C-alpha positions as CSV (number, residue, x, y, z in Angstrom):
1,M,0.0,-0.1,-0.2
2,L,2.9,2.1,0.9
3,W,4.3,1.8,-2.6
4,W,1.1,2.6,-4.5
5,A,0.8,5.7,-1.9
6,I,4.0,6.9,-3.0
7,S,4.2,6.2,-6.6
8,R,0.7,7.6,-7.4
9,R,1.7,11.2,-5.9
10,P,3.8,13.4,-8.0
11,R,6.1,15.1,-5.9
12,H,9.8,16.0,-5.4
13,Q,10.0,14.7,-1.9
14,H,8.4,12.8,0.5
15,Q,8.6,13.0,4.2
16,F,7.4,11.0,7.2
17,H,7.5,10.4,10.9
18,P,9.7,7.5,11.9
19,E,7.2,6.3,14.2
20,A,4.6,5.8,11.7
21,T,6.0,2.9,10.1
22,Q,7.8,-0.1,11.3
23,H,10.7,0.0,8.7
24,V,12.2,3.3,8.6
25,D,14.9,2.0,6.5
26,R,12.8,0.3,3.9
27,T,10.4,3.1,3.7
28,I,13.4,5.5,2.8
29,Q,14.5,3.2,0.2
30,L,10.9,3.2,-1.3
31,I,10.9,7.0,-1.8
32,R,14.3,7.2,-3.4
33,H,13.6,4.3,-5.4
34,S,10.5,6.2,-6.7
35,G,12.8,9.1,-7.9
36,C,11.8,11.4,-4.9
37,K,13.9,12.9,-2.0
38,P,13.3,11.2,1.4
39,G,13.1,12.7,4.5
40,L,12.1,12.3,8.3
41,V,9.5,14.7,10.3
42,F,10.1,15.3,13.8
43,N,7.6,16.5,16.5
44,P,8.7,18.1,19.5
45,A,8.8,14.8,21.5
46,T,10.5,12.3,18.9
47,S,13.8,11.4,19.7
48,L,16.3,12.9,17.1
49,S,18.2,9.1,18.1
50,W,16.3,8.0,14.7
51,L,19.1,10.2,12.8
52,D,21.9,8.0,14.1
53,Y,20.9,5.1,11.9
54,V,19.6,7.2,8.6
55,I,21.2,10.6,8.7
56,D,23.2,9.7,5.3
57,K,20.1,8.0,3.8
58,I,17.9,11.2,3.8
59,D,18.0,14.4,1.9
60,V,15.4,16.5,4.2
61,I,14.8,16.8,7.8
62,L,11.9,18.7,9.2
63,L,11.8,19.6,12.7
64,M,8.4,20.8,14.2
65,S,8.2,22.9,16.8
66,V,4.7,22.3,18.1
67,N,2.7,19.1,18.1
68,P,0.5,18.6,15.3
69,D,-2.7,19.0,17.2
70,S,-1.3,21.8,19.1
71,A,-1.6,24.6,16.6
72,A,-2.6,27.3,19.3
73,R,-0.5,26.0,22.2
74,I,2.6,27.5,23.5
75,H,5.9,25.8,21.7
76,P,7.3,23.3,24.3
77,R,11.0,24.1,23.0
78,S,12.4,26.5,20.8
79,V,13.3,25.6,17.3
80,A,16.6,26.8,18.1
81,E,16.9,24.3,20.8
82,I,15.6,21.6,18.4
83,E,18.2,22.4,15.8
84,R,21.1,22.2,18.2
85,G,20.0,18.7,18.7
86,A,19.8,17.8,15.4
87,C,23.2,19.5,14.4
88,A,24.6,17.4,17.5
89,H,23.9,14.2,15.3
């Protein structure tokens, strides 16, 4: 199903949340095989340790400053703080 969804959507990039799949590496391979650039999306609470395993396999990292369901809430961490954590990887 995932391969069908990726191949049917004409995009240049595909990003996904690492906790949304059981096989992050395989999902990255499917995206790249479809001719797109793979990327990961991190919620504020998601550990950046996923990058330890796939940083050399992705082209895009999207760092969210709020959780998807909390558009009007105060940011739990500043974007700069999240970026410092990502750069440490």
